[in-house]
N, C-alpha and C positions, 0 to 999 in steps of 0.2 A: 395473460399472454395471448397474442394473436396467433391463430393457426393458419393464417393466410400468408401469401408471399409478402415480405416487407417491401414497402414502397421506397423509391429513391428519394434521398434527402437533398435539400438545398445545400450547396457546398459550404455556405456560411456556418451551418450547424457543425459540419465536420471540422472547419477551421476553429470554431469555438471549442470543440472537443479536444483538439490538439493543444490549443493554448491552455485550457483548463487541465488537460491531462498532463501537461508539463509539471504540475504539482506532484503527480505520481512519479514521473520521470526523475525529477530532482530529488525526491525522497528516496526512491530505490537507489538512485545513483550515489547518494551520500552513504547509505547503509552498506551497499556492496563495496564501494571504494574504501570505506573504513574496514570492512571485513578483509579485503585484499591486503590492506596496509598493516594489519595487526602484527604479523610476524616481523615486518620491517621496523615498525615502531618499537617493538619489544627489544630488538637488537640495538637500534639507533639511540633510544632514550634510556636503555637499561631497565625496562619495565619487567616486573614479575607477573605471574598469572593473575594475581588479584588486581594489580594495576591495569592489566589489559581488560579485565572484567569491568573495572570502573569506567574505562573509556567507552566500552560498548554499552554498558548500562547507562552511562551519562547521556549518550546519544538517544537511546530509547526513552529515557526519562524526559529529556527535553522535548522529544516528539510528542510524548503523552501530554505533557503540560500545555504545549502549543495547541493540540487538538481539543483538550478539555475546555480551554478558555477561548480559543480562536473561533470555534463554531458559534458559540454564544455571542461573542463580540460581533461577529459578522451579521447575525440575525438582529442584533440590537442597533448597530450603527451603519449597516448597509453591506450586503454581501459583495456588491461590485467594488465598493471602496476598499474593503479588506482584501479582496481578491487582487487588487492592483498594488497594494502596499507590501503584502507578505513576502513576495519574491525578492524584493530589494533588500529586506533584512536577511534573507537566506544568503544572498550574494556576499554580504559582509561576513557571515559566518564561515562560508567555505573559503573565502579569501584568507581569513585568519588561519584556518587549517593548512592551507597551501603554503603559507609563509612561516608556519610554526618553527620555533628554534628551541623550544623547551616544552616539557609536559604541561605546564600551566597554560601556555598559549594554545596548545593543541586542545586541551579540555575546554578552554573558553570558546574557541571556534566551534567545537562540537556542540556546545550548549546553545549558542546563538543560531547555528544552522538548523539544529533539531527543533527548537521552538518555532522557528519560521516555517519549516516544512510541515510540522504538525498542524499549525494553524491553517495552512493553505489547503490541506487535503479536504477536510469537510466543507470548507468554503467553496472550493472549486467544483466539487461534485454537486453541491446545491445550486450553484450558478448554472451549471450545465443542465441539470434536471429541470430547473425552473423554466429554461428557455426551450427545452425540447418540445417538438410538436407531438401531438397525440399519436401513440403507437410506436414512438421511436425512443422513448426514455431509456429503455433497457439497453439498446444498442449504443447510445451515446455515453451512458454511464459506464457500461462494460468496456468501452473503448479506452477509458482512463486506465484500465488494467493492461491494455495493450501498451500504453505509454509507460506504465510501470515496468513491463517486461522489456521494452526497448531500452529503458534506462539501465536495467540489469545487463542486457546484452552489450551495450556500448561501454559501460564501466568495466565489464569483464574483458572485452576485447582490448580496451586500453590497458587494463591490468596485465594482460598477456604480452602486449607489445613493449611495455616498459618494465617487465618483470626483472630484468637484469640491471636496472638502473638504480636500485635501492631507493634512497630518499628523493633523488631527482625524479624517479618514476612516480613516487607518491605525490609529489608536488604537481606533476603534470595531471594526475587524476583529478585533483581538486581544482586546478586552474580551469580544466574543461568544464566543471560544474559552474564555476564563476562566470565564464563567458556565456554559457547556455542560459544560465539564470538571468543574467543582465539582458540578453536578447529577448527572453520571454517577457520580462517586465516591461520593456519598451513596446513590444507588440500589444500587450494587454492594455496599456495606457493610451497608445497612439492610434490603434487600428480604427478607421472610420466604420468598417463593417460591424465591428463589435458594438460601437456606440449606437448604430442604427438598430441592431438586433436588440439592444437593451431598451431603446425607446419603444420598439414594437412590443416587447414583452410586457413592459409597464402598461401600455395602452390596452393590450389584450387582457391582462389580469384585472385592470380597473373595471372592465365590462363583464368578463366571465367570472372572476373570482374577487369580488369586492372584499377588502380587508387583508389581501395577501401582503400588502406592504407593512401591516402591523405585526409586531412580534408577539407570538403566543407566550403568555406568562409561563415561567418555568414551573411554577407550582401546578398549573393546569396540565402541563405536559407530563408531570410526574405523578399526578393523582387520577388521571383518566385511565380506567382499566385497560382499554384497548391499547393505549400507547405504552403503559408500563409493561404490559406483557411483551409488546414489540421490542422495547428497550432491553428487557431481560433476555429474550430469545436471540436477537441479533448480537447483543453484547457477549453472551456466553458462547455463541457459535464462533465469533471472531477471536475470543480468548483461546479456545481449544485449538481451532485451526491455526491461528496466528502463532502460537507457541511453536508449532512444527515449522511453519514457513519462515518465521523470523530466525529460528535457530539454524536452519539449513542455509538461509540467505547470508547470515552474518558469519557463520563459522565453517562453511564447507571448505573454503580454501585453507583455513587454519587446520581443519580436521585432516584434509588430504596431506598436508605437509607434515604435521606432527604424528599422526597415526599411520597414514599410508606411506610415509617416507618419500613423498613425491617432491619434486622441485617446485619452486614457485611458478615457473613457466608451465610445467605440466599440469599443475592444479588449476591455474586460470584457463589453460587450454581446454581441459575437460569441461569446465564450467561454461565456457563460451560455446563450444560445439553443441552441448546439450540444451543450452538456453535458446538456441535457434528453434529447437523443437517446441519449447514453451511458447515462443513468440507465434509460431504457426498455429498452435492450439488456441492461443488467446484471440487471434484473428477469427478463427472458426467460431468461437463462442460469441464474438460480437455479431456475427451473422445469424446465430441461432437463438440468442438469449430471449428474444421476444416471441419465440415459437414454442410448440409443444415439446421440443427436444431438450428444453432447459433441464428438467428434472431427471430424465434418464441419463443425460451426460453428467449431472452432478453425482448420481449414485455410482455410475461406472468409474468416474474419476476418483471418488473416495475409496472404493475398494482397491483400485490399482495403487493408490498412495499407501494404504495400509500394507499391501503386499510388499512394496519396495522397502518400507521401514522394517518390516519383520525380517526380510532377507538380510538386510544390513545388520540387524541385531543378532541374527544367527551366525553370521560370518565374522563379526567383529570389526569390519571396516578397514582391515589392513591389506586387503587384496584389491589392487587398483583396478583390475578388470571388472570385478564385481561392484566396486564403487562407481565405475563408469556406467554399468548397467543400472544401478540405483538412480543415478542422476538422470538417465534416460526415462526411467519409470516415473520419477518425480515430475519431470517437465511434461510428460504426456498426461499426467493426472491433475497437477496443481491448478492449471487455468480453469478447469471445469468444476472444481469443488472448493474453491477458496475465496479470495478477497473480492473478486469481481462480483460474485453473487451476493456477498455480504453488502457491497455497495448498492446493488440493485434492490435487494430486499429492503434495505433501510429507506431508500428513496421512495419505494412503493408503499411503505408502511406509514410514513408521516406526512403531514400537510406541508405545503410550500413554505409557510411562515415559521416552521420549526425544524426543517430538515438539517440545516447546518448544526443546530444545537444538538439534535439527537445523534447525528453521525459523530459529532465531536465528543459527546459524552461516552459513547460506546468505544469509539476508536481510542480516545485518550485513556480511558480506564484500562483497556486491553494493553495499551502500550506501557502503562505503568507496570503491569504484570510481566510483560516481555522484558522490561528493563531489569526487574528483579531476577528473572531467570537467566538473562545474559550475564549478570554479575557472577553467577556460579557455574555457568556452562564450561569455561575453560577448566575449572577444577573437576567437573563431572567427566569431561573428556579424559583428563589425566587419571581419574579414578577407574572408570569403566566405559569405554566406547560402546560396548554392547548394551550396557545398562541404560545409557542415554537413549539409544534408539528404541529400546523396549518402552521407555516412557513416552517417546514421541509416537510410537504406534498406538498406544492406549489413548493418547490425546486425539489422534486422528479418528479413531473409532467413535469417540464421544462427539466430535464435531460432525461426523456423518449422521448420527442420530438427531442432533439438534438441527442440522440442515433439512432433514426429512420433515421435522416438525414445522419448520418455516415454510417449506414447500407446500405442505398440506394447508397451512394457515393461509397462504397466498391464494390457493385455489378456492378457498371458501369466501374470500373477501374480494369484492370487485374493485377495479382500479378507480372507479368513480367515487367510491367511499372516501378515499384519502387524497384525491387530486385537488380538492378545494381546501382553502385555508379554514382552520377551525375558528369559530367566533371567539372573541376575547371575553365574552360575558356569558 
């Protein structure tokens, strides 16, 4: 991490960060839109708690499978090629969800959209990191988390605006993702500046990093001690942190409605207002992630997150004022101690010719676990809201310890050690 003032970037890099970050926007958008829609789907399709869990778990499972295989496919067949194709498959999936007339069509759309979103995430992050100039990788990768937050904010705002429209409102939520996804795909494929940046990157790597176009064998990645330790640490961190974030993201509206007895509009309104805080904090992290402030912000954010979860566990989650306070604390802390740093740590740990594979492996494996947890979360809420939040507080504490280990490891390892592609032999 540089301790000097970060230099201004060519706007093409920020344009790439936005186009690549749309993978995060579209992923968070479908997750949050699904979370907002759960209570309406339950009534409209006559779903019980376990069927709701299957819908949520199916989305998480599809994202996991997409990430597990999509990252490796991108490294094998071309990161740019997969980067350009994924989003169009996503568009088909959200279109099916928007037009769903029965549970089977709904689940089919969820699976297609989830697989495409999962494949696009590690691919897009690797594309951004590969093209980032020296000293700017952290900023550009962290910006994808800003786009993730923007996706949540927009989906939450739309959810608030259409809260009283029942299934018509749900269809509007997913038609929004259809339109944005289609526009993103067209920009990725047709933008002249992206094509020029791609050519410049290939030329630069051919001189500075010979071999970066060759894919690192999977066995080499999984048997080199430095990389296996990196996979374990980043993977475990994301599992423990992500169980907290995924649960809050998918079920906060459902929780507020079923436990807090809030209306659909009140629940989405709470989420929208507090997410603006999260967006501001994500932007702050983007400015500071390549500086000495990264680790102090991580530690402070993790402690605040744990405090908010413990507060909710103690109070049971049925007091709307205290739930609003929790959402404020969550959005003040989450950007500094969560997924943005997981993405940055992964890109800093692995060479350019294996980043999509490594990110896909850890992201996909974690998402499989999230899917399993989502399957039982509605039942856990019904059993004990306080018990659920005690579990989440424990998970957040473990993620903090793992994050500190990653931070110390990063301080001992220079960026130069991992910026070049590893030899295939």
